[in-house]
C-alpha positions as CSV (number, residue, x, y, z in Angstrom):
1,X,38.7,6.6,30.6
2,X,39.7,3.8,28.3
3,X,43.5,3.9,28.6
4,X,45.0,5.7,31.6
5,X,48.7,6.3,31.1
6,X,49.9,5.8,34.7
7,X,49.5,3.7,37.8
8,X,49.7,4.7,41.5
9,X,50.1,2.7,44.6
10,X,49.4,4.5,47.8
11,X,50.9,2.8,50.8
12,X,49.8,3.8,54.3
13,X,51.1,1.7,57.2
14,X,47.8,2.1,59.1
15,X,45.5,1.4,56.2
16,X,45.3,-1.0,53.3
17,X,47.2,-0.3,50.1
18,X,45.3,1.6,47.5
19,X,45.9,1.1,43.8
20,X,44.5,3.2,41.0
21,X,45.1,4.3,37.4
22,X,46.3,7.8,36.7
23,X,47.1,10.3,33.9
24,X,49.1,13.4,33.8
25,X,47.5,16.7,32.7
26,X,49.0,17.8,29.4
27,X,48.6,21.5,30.4
28,X,49.8,21.7,34.0
29,X,51.4,18.3,34.7
30,X,49.0,17.5,37.6
31,X,48.5,13.8,38.4
32,X,44.8,12.8,38.1
33,X,43.5,9.7,39.7
34,X,41.1,7.8,37.5
35,X,38.1,5.9,39.0
36,X,37.4,2.5,37.3
37,X,35.1,2.9,34.3
38,X,35.1,6.7,34.4
39,X,34.9,8.8,31.2
40,X,37.4,11.4,30.3
41,X,34.9,14.2,31.2
42,X,34.5,12.7,34.7
43,X,38.3,12.9,35.3
44,X,38.7,16.4,33.8
45,X,38.4,16.5,30.1
46,X,40.0,16.0,26.7
47,X,41.8,18.8,24.8
48,X,40.7,18.6,21.2
49,X,43.6,20.9,20.1
50,X,46.5,18.9,21.5
51,X,44.6,15.6,21.7
52,X,45.6,14.8,25.3
53,X,43.8,14.3,28.6
54,X,43.6,17.4,30.9
55,X,42.5,17.9,34.5
56,X,39.3,19.7,35.6
57,X,40.8,23.1,36.3
58,X,42.5,23.2,32.9
59,X,39.4,22.0,31.2
60,X,37.5,24.9,32.8
61,X,39.9,27.5,31.3
62,X,38.9,26.5,27.7
63,X,42.3,27.4,26.2
64,X,45.0,25.0,25.0
65,X,48.4,25.8,26.5
66,X,50.5,22.6,26.7
67,X,53.1,22.5,29.4
68,X,56.0,22.3,27.0
69,X,54.8,25.5,25.3
70,X,54.7,27.2,28.7
71,X,58.3,26.0,29.4
72,X,59.5,27.4,26.0
73,X,57.9,30.8,26.8
74,X,59.5,30.9,30.2
75,X,62.9,30.0,28.7
76,X,62.6,32.7,26.0
77,X,61.8,35.2,28.7
78,X,64.8,34.2,30.8
79,X,67.1,34.4,27.9
80,X,65.8,37.8,26.9
81,X,66.5,39.0,30.5
82,X,70.1,37.7,30.5
83,X,71.1,39.4,27.3
């Protein structure tokens, strides 16, 4: 993956500090750890519809449902139930 969007530092008092690049899945908000030099398909995949990186389970679904769209659907359903 050429440009990961995040960075993680895992601190364990009984082991050495681990540092790695990360990205957040655009469909489910899962944090994905990126190995150095890995391609987007090795880390999960790339959604051609929303043009963002996605995790492996979301890549396997084959449908584009961005997280913000899911939130909007949830909020619409909540409002309809309160009326």
